[in-house]
N, C-alpha and C positions, 0 to 999 in steps of 0.2 A: 616585536620589529614592525618597524614599519614598512609598508609596500609603497609603490612609485605615485600608486593614487590616493596616498593618506589614509588608507585603512592598514588595521593590523592584523598577523593573522591569529592571532591567539586571542583576542577580544571577540565581542558579539556586538553588531550596531556598526554606525557611522561613528568614524574615528576613536570605534571602540573593537572594532573586529568586522573583518572582512565577510561576507556571505556568498558570493559568489565567485570571486578571481583569485584570493587567496587561500582557500584552501587544497589541502590537495583532493587528486582524484579516489585515493579512496577513502577522504574524509569528505567528502562533497555534501554539500547541501543535499544537492538530487539525491545522493544514497541513502541522505538519512530521513526523508520525507516518508509519510506515512500513507503507501500509495494504495493500501486495501481504502482507507479513510479518501482519501485525493480523488479516485477511480467511483466509487461509491456517491462521494457527494457530485461528482460528474453526470453519472447517469442519470442521479434525481433530476437533477437541472433538465437532461437532454430528453427522459419520458414526460417531463413537466411541457416543455415546448410544445410537443406533439398533444397533449391534453389541452393545453390552453388554444392551441390553433384549433382543434377538432371541438372546444367550446365557445369559441369567437369568429370561426370564418363565417358564417352566414346571419351573424346577428348585425345586421345593416345598422339599428340603433347605436350599434357602439363601436363599432368597427369603420363608421365613416365611410364605409363603401367598400374599402379595401378587406377584402379576407386574408391578408397575412398582415394588418397594421398590429395584432397582439401579438406574434408570433415573431416578428422583427423587433418588438418593442422588449419579449420575454429575452428574445437571445441576448440583446443587446445589453439590457441586465445585469445577466447574465457573465456577462464579457468583462462589463465594468465590475462586477463582484468577485471575479476572478481577479483581476488586476489590483482591486483594492486587498485581498489576500495575499498577492508577491509581495506587496508594498509592505504588509502587516511582519510578514516573514522576515523581509529585510530587515527593518527596523526592529522587530524583535519584542519580545515579551515583557525583557529588561527594560529597553527604551521607554517603550511606552508607561512602564511602572513610574517612572519619573514624571511623565505627563501627565498622569491621570488628576491633579488638581486643574489643568486647564478644560482636559477634557472634559472632567465633569461638570466645571461653570459652564462651556459651551454647550452641553446635553440640556443644561437646567435651563437658561438660557430660550433655548430652543422649542423646550418643550410650553415653554412661558409665553413665548408668540403665539403661539399656539391659542390662546386665551382674549387674544388681541383683534382686530377686524384682520387681519393677517391668516388669521384661523378660517378652515373650510369645512362644512360640513358633508362626510360621504358616507353613505350607507346607514345614515341615523347618527354614527360619530364622528363630533366634532374634534378629531385627533388630526390634523392633516393642513398642510402648509403649502397654498399653490405657487409653483414654480412660475410655470407658464410653461405655451407651447406643447401644453397637453402632458406635462410633467409636476408631480406634487411630493412631497413630503410627509413621512410620520415621524417625529420627533422621537415617539414611544420607543422604535425598534433602537435608536442608537441609546435610550436608556439603560437597556437591559445590559449592555457592553460596560457601558460607565459603573451600574450597581457593582459588577463582577469584578470588574479591576480594581475600583476602588475600594470595595469590601477587601479584597483579596491584599490590597497594598497596606491597608490599617492591621488585619489580622496575624497577617503573618511576618509582618515587620520586627518584632521583639522575638519571636520563633526562629525568625531564618536569622537574627543574628548571634541568636543562641542565649539569648537572657532567660527565657520563659520556655518551658515544656509544649503550652498551650495559651492560648488569648486570654487575659483575664477579664475580669466584669466590666470594668470601666473601657479595656478596648471595643470588648463587643456590644456595648450601649452607644458609645461614639458612631462603630462602624452602622448601627442600625439608626442611626440618628441620618447618618449621611442616606441610606436607601431610603428613610421614609420620608424626603423631602421629596424628589421628583415623584414618588409615586403617589402622594397627594394631589402635584400636580396633575398629575394623569389622569387621576379617579375625579377631578373636577370636570372634565371635557366633557362626557365621562366616558372612559374606555377602559369598561369592567375586564374585558379578555385580557389587555395588555398587563391590567394591574393584578390578575391571578397569575400570569405567568411569571411578574417582579416577584411575589411573593413566593412560589416556589422557588425562584434562584436563590433568594435569601435565603430559605432552609436548606437548600444544597449546601450555599456558602457554607453555611455556621456549622452541618456536621462535618463537612469535611474538614473544617479547622479546627475541630476538635475542643469546641466550646461545650461550656458544660450543658449535660444533656435537661437541665432546669430552662434554660433559655427557649431551646426546642420546643418543649411543652409549653411554656408561656404562651410564645407564639401564635403554635397552635390553638390555645382557647383565647388569645384574642384577637386571633383570627375569625373564630366562631362568633364570639362577642361581635367584633366589629361588624359580620354580614349582618347580623342580626339588627344592630342600630342602623345603619346603611340605609337598610329595608323599612324599618321602622321611622326614619326620618325623613323619609322619599327625597333622596339623593340619586335615587336612580331613575333615568328617563321610563318611560311608560313600557315604548319598546324594548328596554332589558328586562323589565317586570314581566311582559306576554311572553319572552322568550322562557325565561323559567317556568312560566303558567303551561306552555304549549311542552315542556319537557317533562314535567310532572304529569299530563292528560295531553298525549299527543290527538286524541279525539274532540280536545275542548275546541277546538276552530279550525276543521281540515281546510276550509278553504283561505282561514286568514292566516293567523298568529304559528298555527301547527302545519301551513302548506310547505316550507322550505323542508321540513325534514321529511315529512309524506313525500313530497317529490322525490327526494335524494335515495329512501329505500326502496320507493319503485324503480329507482333508476339501476341502484347497485345491486337490486334483488331481480334484474331482468338479463342481467348479463353471463348468470350461468357459471360454467366451469371455463370457458373460453372466451366468451364475450361474443358482440354483435360483431364484433370488427371494428377499427380505427374507421372514424366518422361516419360508421351506420346505425349509432345507436339513437333511438325513437326519443328515449326523452331527451337527449342532448341534440338532435336535431332539431325537433320539437321546439326546444326554450323552452321547457318545460322547470327547469332547476333555476332560481336564479342564483347570481353572480357566483354563477359555475365555475369561472376561469381563476378564481381568487379560493374564497371560504370553502367551496363546496366542487372543488375539481377532485375531489378524490371519486367523484359519482361517475365523472367523467370513464377513469379508469375499471371501474367496478361493472361499470355496461359495456364499453365497449372491448374492452382487453379480458373481465372475465376476475374469475376468482384464482387464477394464474398472474395475470397481469396486477390485479391488486393485491396479491402474497410478495412479488417481484418489489415492489416498493416497500413493502414492510421490510422485507429482508434486507434492502438496500438501507432503509433506515436502520435497522439492527447492527449493520455494518457500521456505519458511522458513529453509533453508539459506543460500542463493542472498543472499535479504536481508542475513541475517546477515554473511556475507562482505561484501557491499557495505558495509555500516556497519563492520565490520572495515577496510576498505582504506581510505575517505572518512575516519574520524575523526583529529584533528590532534592525541591526544594518547595516549602511548604505554598508559597506564593503559586507556583505552576500546578500545583494540585488543587489547590481551591479555585484558580481559572477555568481550570479545565473542569472541574465539578462542577461549576456554577453553568457553564456552558452546556454538561450533560444532563442536568435537572431542566434548562431552556429548551432542550431540542425535545427532551422526553416529553414532559409533560405538554408543549405545543402540537406535537406528534399525534400524541393520545388525545389532546381535545379536539383537533380540527377531523380527525379520523371519527372520533365517538362520535362528534356531533351528526355525521350523515350518517351513522349507524341507529341513530336514537339513544345510547345510551351516556352520553352528554350533551347539556342545554348549548343551547346555538351561543359563541362567545366572536364570534368575528374574526377569528385568529387564521392567520396562514398557513399551510401545508409547510414546511421548512424545504429551499430549493425548488418546488416542485409548482404552487401557486404563482401568480403573476403579482408582480409587485415589487417596484425598483427599490424602495427603502427596505424591505424585508429581505429580500435577494443580496443588498449589501452588507446588511448586519449580518445574516448568516454565514456569508463567506469571509466578514473581518473575522468571525469566531473560528472558521477553519482555518485561518493565516494562524491564530493564538494557539488553536491546539498543536500545528506544526510548528511555529516556532520552540513551542517548550519540548519537542520530542528533538529538533535539529539540534537546541543547546549542548544537549550531551549524547555521547554514544549508548542507543538503544537498540539492542537486540529484537528481530522482528518474529 
């Protein structure tokens, strides 16, 4: 039944169902939202804004003399990300399913542009497009989303239609080809950290799809062989090899390649149980930890908020993952399950890698901490992912 604004009560998305004005009060979108997930993501972004502010307020070489420069931009990025989440919920994951070919093609074009003169090198990685006005775009963040949506569309098509119980080998092979193209381009930048996340996403998607275990084992084996070949053929830049060398032996060059991780551990270790207090960390104030507003933002929490503050971040990330797992388990369609599983794999691995590298248990890979680290494109991507999770929940009644 169509409403006066062109939306229908029973459908979902533009011209297929209104999400805002045509549902009853008992069945409204607001009631269906996963509030623990949403509130945890908001809390993480709020804590992140304080940590980014603390890390950059006295770094005049970065903030252009304005102590609020990065704080304002982080809040702005969060606001834009939140708006993108709302837009994603409004469109719905099913509507986006039909737009996957366009979104996939656009993401591939963007990562290709990075390899042209339009691309820029930041922090050693040639993975950016400088837009102007101090803003830049990292297309590989959006590739994570399109890989999830593209593989989910292909793997779930015949299963959701009732033709198959699980994806056949031909479908799995096609979905892997879809993921391999942008991953290969990102590897050429080279952006090894993003490729690692994408590889974990692919494994998570395949596991959720019900694909044969032979594919999972084969991919793990291929990944090990690929890592050996990439290293042997010299496809990695020197700074990336140095990062792995410093991880294997932190005392190798404490003033050089091992400097970041050593200073990170000092900062976290000095925080104790309750921390030194916001804006009072000697390592942070003294600017001893490089890239502290992005890759090493967790060190600010460890030093200034202590074990309790850092533990709160871990707790909030745990709630996000818990609610995402619940959404994946309770959705009625394989497509939604796969999308949620891909996001879970993405958030879980990237959080573990980012925090792990500050503690010295993982190599430095240049990955931001979801919702917390400064960075526009990464913030946009994670909030779009939250929008997808909320859309999967909203499209059917799910008890809290």
